[in-house]
N, C-alpha and C positions, 0 to 999 in steps of 0.2 A: 199694362203691367211690364215692368222691366224684366228682361230675361238675361241671366248671366250666360256668357258664351259657353259652348260645349267644351267639356274636358273630361279626362279620366286620370286618376292617380292610383298606382299600385307599385309596391316594392321599390319605392324611391324614384319612380319614373313618372313623368308628367306627359300626357298625350294631349295635343291640341290640333287645331286645323281639321275639323271634321270633313271627311270626304263623302261618306254615304252611310246609310242605315238600312238594315234589312232584318227580316225575321227568318231567313233561310240559313240553317246551320251549315250547309255546304260551303257558304262563304268563308267559314273558318278554316277550310282546307284550300283556299285560293291563294291570296297574296295580301300582304300588309299586316298592320298591327290593329287588333280589334279589342274593344271593351265589350264585355258580355254581361247582360243582366237577364236572367231567366226567372220569371215569376213562378210562384208555386202552382198557380192555376194553368200555366202553360204558355203565357205570353213570353216570347223570346225577342230581345232587342240586341242586335250586334251592330256596333258602331265602329267604322274604320276611320282612323286618324292618320293624317299625313306626317305629323311632326311628333317625334318622341325624344325626350331629353331628360337628363338627370334633374330631379327636383331638389330644391334646397330643403334642409331639415325642417321639420314642422316646428312652428313657434305658436305660443298661445294666441288664439285669435280674438282680438278685441272686437271683430266684426260680428261675432255670434251672439245673438240674444235669444235664449231659449224660452220655452213656456214657463209659466208659473207652476211650481211643483203641485199646487193644489188643483190644477186644472186637468190633470191626467184622468182619463176615463178608460175603463176596460170593457171590451166586448163581452166578456164573461166576468161577473162579480164572483166573490168567494162561494156563495151558495150555488150558483149555476155551474161553477167549475167542479165543485165537489159532487154535484149531481151528475156531471159528465163523467167523472171517474167511476161512479157507481154504474152508469150505463155501459162503460167499457167493460167493467167486471161482468155484467150480464152477457155481453157479447163473447167474452172469453169463456164463461161457463157454458155457453151454447156451442162452443167449438168453432166460432166464426173467425176468431183472431187470437193471436198470442200477445200482441203488444200494439198499442196505439199511442202515437205522440199527440197529446191533446194540448192545443195552444189557444192563447188569447191575444188579441191585438189591443194595444194601448194607444191612445191618441190625445193630443192637446192642441189648442189653437196657438199659433205662433204670433208674437206681438208685432212682427214686421212683415208686411206682404212680400217684400223683396228679400226674404231670408235666403241665405246662400248655403246650400248643402256642403259645399267644399269648405266653408268656414267652420261648419260643425265637424268635418273630418279633421281639420287642424286642431280644433278644440279637444276632440277625443284623443288625438295622437299624443298630446302632452299629458293627458290625465288618465287615459285607459289604453295604453299601447297594446297592439294585437298583432299576431303573426301575419294575418291576411288582411290587414287594414287597407282601406282605399275608398275611393269615391268615383261615382259616375254622374256627370251633370249633363243631361240632355233635355232641357225644359220643353223644347218644341215637340218632343216625343213622349212627354209625360214621365220621364225618368229622372229622379233626383234622389240618389241613394248614397249613404255613407255607412261603411261597415267597419266594425271592430271584431270581425269574426276570428275565432281561434281554430276553426275546423276546416280541414281540406276536403273538398268534394271530389275534385279530379285534378291531378297533375299529369301532364302528358309531355313526353320527350320522344318524338318520333312514334314508334310503335309501343313504347313502354308507358304504362299507365299506373297510377297509384291513387288510392282513396284513403282517407284518415278518419273513419267514423268515431265520433265522440258519443258515449253513453255512460251515464253514472256521474252524479254531481253531488258535492258536499262542501261545507265550509273548510274542512280539513280532511286530509287523507284518512285520519283515524275514524272519521264519521261516515266513510263509505260503507255501504251495507252489502251483504251477499246478493241482494236484489239488484244492486248496481252492476255487479259483474255479470249476472245472468242476463240482464238487459243488453249489455254490451255484446255478449256472445251471440245472442239472437240476431242482432243487427249485423255483426260481422258475417254471419252465415248468409244473411240476405244480400249483403254487398258482394260476397263471393259469388253467389248465384247470378247477380246482375252483371258483374264483370265477366263471369263465365259464359254468358250469352253472346259476348262480343269479342272475347279473347280466344286465342288459339288454345286447343285442348292441352291440359297439363301445365299451363303457364301461370295459373292463378295461385298465389301463395299468401300466407299471413305471417310476415316477418315480425310483427309485434301484436300481442294480444293483451288488452286491458292494462296498459301501462299508465300509472298515475302521473298526471302533469299538473303543475300549479299555474294558475292564472290569477289576475287581480281579484281578490276577494273570495276565491273558491278553488276547488280541485276537481278535475275531470279524469275519467278513465278513457284512454285513447288507444285505438288499434290502427294497424296499417294493413291494407290489402293491396297486392300488386298483381300485374299481369301483362301480357304482351298481346296487342291487338291482332286479330285474325287478318289474313291478307285481304286487302280491299276495304277494310273497315276504317272509318274516319270519325270526325266529330258528329255527323248526323246519326250514325249507328250507336256511337258511345252515349250520346244524350238520350236517344230513344230507349236504350236498354237500362239506363241507370237513373233517370229522372222521374219523379223528384227523388232527392237523396234519401236513402233508406233510414238514416238516423232521425229524420224528421217526419217520417210517415209511420212505420211500424211493420209488423210481420203477421201474416203474409201482406205484401204491400197492397195488393188490389183490395183486400178486405179492409185493411187499415184506412185506405183512402175513402172507402164507402162510409166508414164510421166517422171520419173527419168531416165529410160533407154533411152528415146527419147531425153532428153534435156541435160543431163550431158555428158561430152566428155571424162571422165577418170573414170576408176573403183575406187570405194571408198576403196577397200581392207579392212584392219582392221577398218578403220574409219567408225563410225556409226554402227559397229557390237557390239559384247559383249566381255568383257575382265574381268577376275577375277579368282576365285578359288572355288573348291568344295571339301569338306571333306566327302567322301562317307562313312567312318566309323561312323561319327557322324550324318550323314544325314543333313548337313548344307552346305550352299554355298552363295556366293555373287558375282554377275556379274554386272559390270558397263556398261552403254552405252559408247562406245568408242568414246567420243567426247573429245576435248582438248587433243588429242592423237597424238603422233609422232610414226613413224615407219621408219626403214631403208630398202630401196629397193636396193638390189644388183643384180637384174635380168637383167639390161642393158648389152648387149653383148660387147659394145665398150666404155663404160664409167665406172667410179668408182661409189661407193655407193652414193645414194641420200637420204637425209632426207626429209620425207614427213609429211604433216599435212593437215587436212581438216577443212573447215569452211562452215557453211550454215545458212539458215534462213527459217522459215515456211511462205509460201506464201498463202495468202487468198485473197478474193475479195477486202478487204480494204487495201491491201498492196500497199505501195508507192515504186516503183522500186528503186529509189535512196536511200530510207530509208532502204530497204532490203539489198542492197549492203553495205551500211554503217554498218549494223548489222554484216555482215560477217567480215568486217574490224575490228570492235570492238572486236569480239570474237578471232580474230587471232593476233592482233597487239602486245599485251603484251607477249604472249607466243612465238611468233617468235623472239621478241627482246631478251627474256630470253635465247632462244636456240641458238642465233647467237653470233658470236665472238664479234661484236661491242656491243651487249647488255650486255655481261659480263663486258666489259671494262667500259661501262657507269655506271653500278651499282657499280663497284669498285671505280670509280671516285666520285660517289655520296656519298660514305662513307667517 
């Protein structure tokens, strides 16, 4: 099988010449420039690259051939997802949890075994631009990820840290519901507590609460939570106290994670984890929540590579099961169309 050389792209920068790979978060406080992919189930891959340079602006990629739109399959179909929402309602009624982010993983076979995840990144960049877009390509380590994430998981500048949880989604701002705001406030409180466990007392603040922000095809409510790390705390402590991101788990986090393990039928993998970069020399870094994220799975023993994508919704007591399913469809439909063969043809015809 042909393997594309390792690389990472974030923020207009291209990293090449892989030096080493580790699962030790302490490396992020050492030296060098690192690409980071933290899977939802806990797998951490930190890759240090020797060369970092400005990358040319993205152009449409003629190299990308996505799946046929009809081939996408979901780990939870509509009936199973609706039943999962009902099961979350039961857990809320029992006092076990306030909110659970219930997700499904979609996948489809790729027509080319040598499919390049970085070609998909270029394809997405011209059709679905995103604030935290990027890619990490480490085929020998089982990591091929392209993200169009709109959500900040962690930004660090020395001791200053920030998180930007997103909760609340609709096609337009007018369609946002009181439930969306309540959902966001719950998660902001969770993120405050997570950062409070690793930040100096009295430094955690919420400079923005439930601000509506427009993205391609939808509107989100976005908040900002900031703090200053306690003396002696670094990336290991920061990740230990904040991962997985609260916006893609639920509250309380431990109870939500138990519900996720019981109700979801496929591992999330990179989806809902963290993806981004850390410059250990400068003491800065930026990790996105790995939503609106594709990855290539080559682990199947008897089949070719599959392109995977996740979609989910935060379930609260006020959630309507059909509405929550519709939210997962809304989050997935545009990006699946962009990544699929037919989607590319449709956009070409539209021009």
